C-alpha positions as CSV (number, residue, x, y, z in Angstrom):
1,M,0.0,0.0,0.0
2,S,1.2,3.5,-0.8
3,P,1.6,6.2,1.9
4,E,-1.6,7.9,0.5
5,E,-3.6,4.7,0.9
6,W,-2.4,4.4,4.5
7,T,-3.5,7.9,5.2
8,Y,-6.9,7.3,3.7
9,L,-7.3,4.2,5.8
10,G,-6.2,6.1,8.9
11,V,-8.8,8.8,8.2
12,L,-11.6,6.2,7.7
13,L,-10.7,4.4,10.9
14,V,-10.5,7.5,13.1
15,S,-13.8,8.7,11.7
16,V,-15.7,5.7,13.2
17,P,-15.3,6.7,16.9
18,V,-15.7,10.4,16.0
19,G,-19.1,9.4,14.5
20,F,-20.3,7.8,17.7
21,L,-19.4,11.0,19.6
22,F,-21.5,13.2,17.2
23,K,-24.4,10.8,16.9
24,T,-26.5,12.1,19.8
25,A,-25.2,15.7,19.8
26,G,-27.4,18.7,19.3
27,P,-27.7,20.4,15.9
28,G,-25.2,23.1,16.7
29,L,-22.5,20.8,17.9
30,K,-23.1,18.4,15.0
31,Q,-22.9,21.2,12.5
32,W,-19.9,23.1,13.7
33,G,-18.1,20.1,15.3
34,A,-18.4,18.0,12.2
35,A,-17.2,21.0,10.1
36,A,-14.3,21.6,12.5
37,V,-13.1,18.0,12.2
38,G,-13.5,18.3,8.4
39,V,-11.5,21.5,8.2
40,A,-8.8,20.0,10.5
41,L,-8.6,16.9,8.2
42,T,-8.4,19.1,5.1
43,L,-5.6,21.3,6.5
44,L,-3.7,18.2,7.7
45,T,-3.9,16.5,4.3
46,C,-4.0,19.4,1.9
47,G,-2.2,22.2,3.6
48,P,-2.4,25.6,1.8
49,H,-4.2,23.8,-1.2
50,V,-7.3,24.1,0.9
51,L,-7.8,27.4,-0.8
52,H,-9.0,25.6,-3.9
53,S,-12.0,24.3,-2.1
54,L,-12.7,27.6,-0.4
55,V,-12.6,29.5,-3.7
56,T,-15.0,26.9,-5.2
57,I,-17.5,27.2,-2.4
58,L,-17.5,31.0,-2.3
59,G,-17.9,31.1,-6.1
60,T,-20.9,28.8,-5.9
61,W,-22.5,30.7,-3.1
62,L,-22.1,33.9,-5.1
63,I,-23.8,32.2,-8.1
64,M,-26.7,31.0,-5.9
65,E,-27.2,34.4,-4.5
66,T,-26.9,36.3,-7.7
67,W,-28.6,34.0,-10.3
68,P,-30.9,31.7,-8.3
69,S,-33.1,30.9,-11.3
70,A,-30.2,29.5,-13.3
71,C,-27.7,28.5,-10.6
72,H,-27.7,24.8,-11.4
73,A,-26.2,25.2,-14.9
74,L,-23.9,28.0,-13.9
75,T,-22.6,26.1,-10.9
76,L,-22.0,23.0,-13.1
77,A,-20.0,25.2,-15.5
78,W,-18.2,27.0,-12.7
79,T,-17.1,23.9,-10.8
80,F,-16.1,21.9,-13.9
81,L,-14.1,24.8,-15.3
82,Y,-12.4,25.2,-11.9
83,L,-11.5,21.5,-12.1
84,L,-9.7,22.3,-15.3
85,F,-7.8,25.1,-13.7
86,F,-7.1,23.0,-10.6
87,R,-5.5,20.2,-12.8
88,M,-3.4,22.7,-14.7
89,V,-2.2,24.9,-11.9
90,T,1.5,24.0,-12.6
91,V,1.1,25.7,-16.0
92,F,0.5,28.9,-14.1
93,G,3.5,28.4,-11.9
94,L,1.5,27.2,-8.8
95,P,2.4,24.1,-6.8
96,A,0.7,20.9,-7.7
97,P,-2.1,19.9,-5.3
98,T,-1.9,16.8,-3.2
99,P,-3.9,13.7,-4.0
100,F,-6.0,14.5,-1.0
101,T,-6.8,17.9,-2.3
102,N,-8.0,16.3,-5.5
103,A,-10.3,14.0,-3.5
104,V,-11.8,16.9,-1.6
105,Q,-12.3,18.9,-4.8
106,L,-14.0,16.0,-6.6
107,L,-16.5,15.4,-3.9
108,L,-17.0,19.1,-3.3
109,T,-17.9,19.5,-7.0
110,L,-20.7,16.9,-6.6
111,K,-22.0,18.5,-3.4
112,L,-22.1,22.1,-4.8
113,V,-23.8,21.1,-8.1
114,S,-26.4,19.2,-6.2
115,L,-26.9,22.1,-3.8
116,A,-27.3,24.6,-6.6
117,S,-29.9,22.4,-8.3
118,E,-31.9,22.1,-5.0
119,V,-31.8,25.8,-4.5
120,Q,-33.0,26.4,-8.1
121,E,-35.9,23.9,-7.5
122,L,-36.8,25.6,-4.3
123,R,-36.9,29.0,-5.9
124,A,-39.1,27.6,-8.7
125,Q,-41.4,25.9,-6.1
126,K,-41.9,29.3,-4.3
127,E,-42.8,31.0,-7.6
128,D,-45.4,28.2,-8.4
129,P,-46.8,27.2,-5.0
130,P,-49.7,25.0,-6.2
131,K,-47.2,22.3,-7.1
132,P,-46.7,19.6,-4.4
133,R,-43.4,19.8,-2.6
134,P,-41.2,16.9,-3.7
135,V,-39.9,14.5,-1.1
136,G,-36.6,15.6,0.3
137,Q,-36.7,19.1,-1.1
138,L,-34.8,21.9,0.7
139,L,-36.7,23.6,3.4
140,A,-34.8,26.9,2.9
141,V,-31.9,28.3,1.0
142,P,-28.7,27.7,3.1
143,S,-26.7,30.7,4.3
144,L,-23.0,31.0,3.6
145,P,-22.1,29.5,7.0
146,Q,-24.5,26.6,6.4
147,T,-23.0,26.0,2.9
148,L,-19.5,26.0,4.4
149,S,-20.4,23.6,7.2
150,Y,-22.1,21.2,4.6
151,S,-19.1,21.4,2.3
152,Y,-16.5,20.7,5.0
153,C,-18.5,18.2,7.1
154,Y,-16.0,15.4,7.8
155,V,-18.4,12.7,6.7
156,G,-17.4,11.6,3.3
157,L,-15.0,14.5,2.9
158,L,-12.1,12.5,1.4
159,T,-13.7,9.2,0.3
160,G,-17.4,9.8,-0.2
161,P,-20.2,8.8,-0.2
162,F,-21.9,11.7,-1.9
163,Y,-25.0,13.0,-0.1
164,R,-27.4,15.9,-0.7
165,Y,-27.8,18.9,1.6
166,R,-31.2,17.7,2.7
167,T,-29.6,14.4,3.9
168,Y,-27.0,16.5,5.9
169,H,-29.8,18.7,7.3
170,D,-31.9,15.7,8.4
171,W,-28.9,14.4,10.2
172,L,-28.4,17.6,12.1
173,H,-32.0,17.7,13.2
174,Q,-32.6,14.0,14.1
175,G,-33.5,15.3,17.6
176,P,-34.1,12.9,20.6
177,A,-34.7,10.0,18.2
178,A,-31.1,10.0,17.2
179,A,-30.2,7.9,20.3
180,A,-32.6,5.2,18.9
181,V,-31.0,5.1,15.5
182,P,-29.1,1.8,15.2
183,S,-25.4,2.1,14.6
184,L,-23.2,-0.6,16.2
185,E,-25.1,-3.6,14.9
186,P,-25.5,-2.4,11.3
187,L,-21.8,-1.2,11.3
188,L,-20.5,-4.6,12.4
189,L,-22.7,-6.3,9.8
190,R,-21.5,-4.0,7.1
191,A,-17.9,-4.2,8.1
192,R,-17.9,-8.0,8.3
193,P,-16.3,-8.7,4.8
194,V,-13.7,-5.9,5.0
195,P,-10.9,-8.0,6.5
196,L,-11.3,-10.7,3.7
197,F,-11.5,-8.0,1.0
198,G,-8.4,-6.4,2.4
199,L,-6.4,-9.6,2.5
200,L,-7.5,-10.5,-1.1
201,F,-6.4,-7.0,-2.2
202,L,-2.9,-7.3,-0.7
203,L,-2.4,-10.8,-1.9
204,C,-3.6,-10.2,-5.5
205,S,-1.7,-6.9,-5.9
206,W,1.4,-8.6,-4.6
207,L,1.1,-11.6,-7.0
208,F,0.0,-9.5,-10.0
209,P,1.5,-6.0,-9.7
210,L,0.2,-3.4,-12.1
211,E,3.7,-2.1,-12.7
212,A,4.5,-5.4,-14.5
213,V,2.3,-4.3,-17.4
214,R,4.5,-1.3,-18.0
215,E,7.6,-3.4,-18.5
216,D,8.8,-4.7,-21.9
217,A,9.2,-8.2,-20.5
218,F,5.5,-8.4,-20.0
219,Y,4.8,-8.3,-23.7
220,S,7.1,-11.2,-24.4
221,R,4.7,-13.4,-22.5
222,S,2.0,-15.5,-24.3
223,L,-1.3,-14.0,-25.4
224,A,-3.1,-16.2,-22.9
225,F,-1.1,-14.7,-20.1
226,R,-1.7,-11.2,-21.2
227,L,-5.4,-11.8,-21.5
228,F,-5.5,-13.4,-18.1
229,Y,-3.5,-10.6,-16.4
230,M,-6.3,-8.0,-16.6
231,V,-8.6,-10.3,-14.5
232,P,-6.5,-10.2,-11.3
233,V,-5.7,-6.5,-11.9
234,F,-9.5,-5.7,-11.9
235,F,-10.0,-8.0,-9.0
236,A,-7.4,-6.2,-6.9
237,F,-9.0,-2.9,-8.0
238,R,-12.4,-4.0,-6.8
239,M,-11.2,-5.3,-3.5
240,R,-9.4,-2.0,-2.9
241,F,-12.5,0.0,-3.4
242,Y,-14.8,-2.4,-1.6
243,V,-12.6,-1.9,1.5
244,A,-12.6,1.9,1.1
245,W,-16.3,2.4,0.4
246,I,-17.5,0.0,3.0
247,A,-15.3,1.7,5.5
248,A,-16.7,5.1,4.4
249,E,-20.2,3.7,4.8
250,C,-19.3,2.6,8.3
251,D,-18.2,6.1,9.2
252,C,-21.7,7.3,8.3
253,I,-23.4,4.5,10.2
254,A,-21.4,5.2,13.3
255,A,-22.8,8.8,13.3
256,G,-26.3,7.7,12.3
257,F,-25.8,9.7,9.1
258,G,-28.2,8.9,6.3
259,A,-30.5,6.8,8.4
260,Y,-34.1,7.0,7.3
261,P,-37.2,4.9,8.2
262,V,-37.5,1.9,5.9
263,G,-40.9,3.3,4.7
264,A,-39.1,6.3,3.1
265,K,-37.6,3.9,0.5
266,A,-34.4,5.8,0.4
267,R,-32.2,5.7,-2.7
268,A,-28.4,5.7,-2.7
269,G,-27.3,9.3,-3.1
270,G,-30.8,10.8,-3.4
271,G,-32.3,10.0,-0.1
272,P,-36.0,9.3,0.6
273,T,-38.4,8.8,-2.3
274,Q,-41.6,8.4,-0.3
275,P,-43.3,10.7,2.2
276,Y,-42.5,9.6,5.8
277,T,-42.9,10.9,9.3
278,A,-39.6,11.4,11.1
279,P,-39.7,10.1,14.7
280,D,-39.7,13.0,17.2
281,S,-39.0,11.1,20.4
282,L,-36.8,8.4,21.7
283,E,-39.8,6.1,22.1
284,A,-41.0,6.7,18.5
285,G,-37.4,6.2,17.2
286,A,-37.1,2.9,19.1
287,A,-40.3,1.7,17.4
288,T,-39.0,2.7,13.9
289,K,-37.0,0.4,11.6
290,Y,-34.2,2.2,9.8
291,D,-31.9,1.6,6.9
292,Y,-28.8,3.3,5.5
293,E,-29.6,3.0,1.7
294,T,-29.0,6.8,1.3
295,I,-25.2,6.4,1.9
296,R,-24.8,3.0,0.4
297,N,-22.0,3.3,-2.1
298,I,-21.2,-0.2,-3.2
299,D,-23.2,-3.4,-3.8
300,C,-20.4,-6.0,-3.9
301,H,-22.7,-8.9,-4.9
302,G,-24.4,-6.8,-7.5
303,T,-21.1,-5.6,-9.0
304,D,-19.7,-9.1,-9.3
305,F,-22.8,-11.1,-10.3
306,C,-25.2,-8.8,-12.2
307,V,-25.5,-9.9,-15.8
308,R,-25.5,-6.7,-17.8
309,V,-22.9,-3.9,-18.2
310,R,-25.5,-1.2,-17.4
311,D,-26.5,-3.0,-14.2
312,G,-22.8,-3.1,-13.2
313,M,-22.6,0.7,-13.5
314,R,-25.5,1.1,-11.1
315,Y,-24.0,-1.1,-8.4
316,W,-20.6,0.6,-8.5
317,N,-20.0,3.9,-6.7
318,M,-23.8,4.1,-6.3
319,T,-24.1,7.6,-4.8
320,V,-22.0,9.1,-7.6
321,Q,-24.0,7.1,-10.2
322,W,-27.1,8.6,-8.8
323,W,-25.5,12.1,-9.1
324,L,-24.6,11.4,-12.8
325,A,-28.0,10.1,-13.6
326,Q,-29.8,13.1,-11.9
327,Y,-27.6,16.0,-13.0
328,I,-25.9,14.9,-16.2
329,Y,-27.8,12.0,-17.9
330,K,-31.2,13.7,-17.6
331,S,-29.9,17.0,-19.1
332,A,-27.8,15.4,-21.8
333,P,-28.1,17.1,-25.3
334,A,-29.4,13.9,-26.9
335,R,-32.4,11.7,-26.7
336,S,-30.8,8.3,-27.6
337,Y,-30.0,6.2,-24.6
338,V,-26.5,5.3,-26.0
339,L,-25.7,9.0,-26.9
340,R,-26.9,10.2,-23.5
341,S,-24.8,7.5,-21.9
342,A,-21.8,8.6,-24.0
343,W,-22.3,12.2,-22.8
344,T,-22.5,11.0,-19.2
345,M,-19.4,8.9,-19.5
346,L,-17.5,11.8,-21.1
347,L,-18.3,14.1,-18.2
348,S,-17.6,11.3,-15.7
349,A,-14.1,10.8,-17.3
350,Y,-13.5,14.6,-17.1
351,W,-14.6,14.6,-13.5
352,H,-12.1,11.9,-12.6
353,G,-9.2,13.6,-14.3
354,I,-7.4,14.5,-17.5
355,H,-5.5,11.2,-18.0
356,P,-6.3,9.7,-21.4
357,G,-6.9,6.3,-19.8
358,Y,-10.0,7.6,-18.2
359,Y,-11.5,8.7,-21.5
360,L,-10.5,5.5,-23.3
361,S,-12.1,3.4,-20.6
362,F,-15.3,5.4,-20.0
363,L,-16.0,6.0,-23.7
364,T,-15.8,2.2,-24.3
365,I,-18.9,1.8,-22.1
366,P,-21.4,3.3,-24.6
367,L,-20.2,0.9,-27.3
368,C,-20.7,-2.1,-24.9
369,L,-24.1,-0.7,-23.9
370,A,-25.1,-0.4,-27.6
371,A,-24.0,-4.0,-28.3
372,E,-25.6,-5.3,-25.2
373,G,-28.9,-3.7,-26.0
374,C,-29.0,-4.9,-29.6
375,L,-28.1,-8.4,-28.7
376,E,-30.7,-8.5,-25.9
377,S,-33.6,-7.3,-28.1
378,G,-32.4,-9.0,-31.3
379,L,-31.1,-12.3,-30.0
380,R,-32.0,-13.0,-26.4
381,S,-35.7,-12.2,-26.9
382,R,-35.8,-15.0,-29.5
383,L,-34.4,-17.7,-27.2
384,G,-36.3,-20.2,-25.2
385,P,-36.1,-20.4,-21.4
386,G,-33.1,-22.8,-21.3
387,A,-31.2,-21.0,-24.0
388,R,-31.8,-17.7,-22.2
389,Q,-30.3,-19.1,-19.0
390,A,-27.2,-20.2,-20.9
391,W,-27.1,-16.8,-22.6
392,D,-27.2,-15.0,-19.3
393,W,-24.2,-16.9,-18.1
394,V,-22.3,-16.0,-21.3
395,H,-23.4,-12.4,-21.0
396,W,-22.2,-12.3,-17.3
397,F,-18.8,-13.7,-18.3
398,L,-18.4,-11.2,-21.2
399,K,-19.6,-8.3,-18.9
400,M,-16.8,-9.1,-16.4
401,R,-14.2,-9.3,-19.2
402,A,-15.4,-6.0,-20.5
403,Y,-14.9,-4.4,-17.1
404,D,-11.5,-6.1,-16.8
405,Y,-10.5,-4.6,-20.1
406,M,-11.7,-1.1,-19.3
407,C,-10.1,-1.2,-15.9
408,M,-6.7,-1.4,-17.5
409,G,-7.2,2.0,-19.0
410,F,-8.4,3.4,-15.7
411,V,-5.3,2.2,-13.8
412,L,-2.6,2.6,-16.5
413,L,-3.8,6.2,-17.1
414,S,-1.4,7.1,-20.0
415,L,-2.4,6.9,-23.6
416,Q,0.8,4.9,-24.5
417,D,0.4,2.3,-21.7
418,T,-3.3,1.8,-22.3
419,L,-3.1,1.4,-26.0
420,R,0.0,-0.8,-25.7
421,Y,-1.8,-3.2,-23.5
422,W,-5.0,-3.2,-25.5
423,A,-3.1,-3.7,-28.7
424,S,-1.2,-6.6,-27.2
425,I,-4.6,-8.4,-26.8
426,Y,-5.8,-7.1,-30.2
427,F,-8.4,-4.7,-28.8
428,C,-10.5,-7.8,-28.3
429,I,-13.3,-6.2,-26.3
430,H,-13.8,-3.4,-28.8
431,L,-13.9,-5.9,-31.7
432,L,-16.2,-8.2,-29.8
433,A,-18.5,-5.3,-29.0
434,L,-18.6,-4.2,-32.6
435,A,-19.3,-7.8,-33.7
436,G,-22.1,-8.1,-31.2
437,L,-23.5,-4.7,-32.3
438,G,-23.5,-5.8,-35.9
439,L,-25.1,-9.2,-35.1
440,G,-27.8,-7.5,-33.0
441,L,-28.6,-5.0,-35.7
442,A,-28.7,-7.8,-38.3
443,L,-31.2,-9.6,-36.1
444,G,-33.4,-6.5,-35.7
445,G,-32.2,-5.4,-32.3
446,G,-32.8,-1.8,-31.2
447,S,-32.0,0.6,-28.5
448,P,-31.4,-0.8,-25.0
449,G,-33.9,1.7,-23.6
450,R,-36.7,-0.3,-25.3
451,R,-36.2,-3.4,-23.2
452,G,-37.6,-3.6,-19.7
453,G,-37.4,0.1,-19.0
454,G,-33.6,0.2,-19.2
455,G,-33.6,3.9,-19.9
456,S,-35.7,4.8,-16.9
457,K,-33.5,2.8,-14.6
458,A,-30.5,4.6,-15.9
459,E,-32.2,7.8,-15.1
460,G,-32.4,6.8,-11.5
461,K,-36.1,6.0,-11.2
462,T,-35.6,2.5,-9.9
463,P,-33.1,2.2,-7.1
464,P,-31.0,-1.0,-7.0
465,N,-31.7,-1.6,-3.3
466,K,-31.7,-5.4,-3.6
467,P,-28.8,-7.4,-4.9
468,P,-29.5,-9.1,-8.3
469,T,-30.1,-12.8,-8.7
470,P,-27.3,-14.8,-10.1
471,P,-27.7,-15.8,-13.8
472,D,-28.9,-19.3,-13.0
473,K,-31.9,-18.0,-11.1
474,L,-32.9,-15.0,-13.3
475,R,-36.6,-14.7,-13.9
476,E,-37.5,-14.9,-17.5
477,E,-38.2,-11.5,-18.9
């Protein structure tokens, strides 16, 4: 593990006992105490580079105060343009930010775009009061101190998950019922697989180091070995993020952050989707069943065993996927599912960074989605029950290999290294996806959005709260 990874792990572990301290505190102590811890962590890990986040927050607040009716689009433009400046500061003679500053800036961008969108919706609601108030809408436009405390709240500051301002507000005002919100039991249950995932990450990354792929000797090995190597690389990649994201969820659970009554049917990232009555006493809280779906960032079973590429996207980094669906996909300048997905993946790659590997990987996804959709509607729909079951197993296998392939661009980062590796295995996933797309079109396949409401799911209307069934038990569609 690198020094940065040890620091991240240390922050995650320290945040658990801190969460228990804040769980039953009053609104003021929660707000300013959590912000003080966040500022301390930011100063400790970012140093003077903390100014980047402060400038971004002040610029967003100015936009919300000056142009409230258009603050969502303006904030999206402001924060994404600042990301470009942030990543090119060395061109202007400024020192390069630390990796921790980059993490803070990425998550802050998500928070501020979401906040601006909620402010714009609230302004529109006040101008047209007959419309019913949406579940989870802002109650009032946050002041500058409230915006700063939300932005620097230690929960999810460096690692996520993303959460809306309303989720943060509801945590501050849980009241006497906060003591009844379960924390220890769900935390232990959620953390149970972490030691195994951590050991698997260390073992796999030791046996199959990524650096080997950058060496000339690697390309003298057989084609079978080069094809195989991307499998353990992606496996180690998954284990690493499983540990980080589950630990980040545990930080939230310790503080009771993101806990909502089960009846609210909360969605990862978005929060409640159904009207609910918040318990206002310790007795009412004790009689309420809660879940932490709002801050759920990874579904490990879903990621590994879902059948389709587009399902895999929804089970990975779930709160960020909700953000992309809500604020990017829905406003994409295209109507086609594949084109909207391509636009979303392009901005997702930009959000991650300027390394060419991000763009090569993310922009491979729309091609896989197009091939997947055409094959499902053109081929799978014509198969009998037994053949469909066999197809689902083949589909699952190819989905995993596609993600193995795309992961190599994500971790190798550079254009030269990514293309060198992909060329060494003859761009097999690209060629396979093109062949599948051609076959699907020849069989009359159409847009993936036509089958089973795939488009609506991508737009975040159906939360993936339950893990998918393995291919051998899939219900026939």
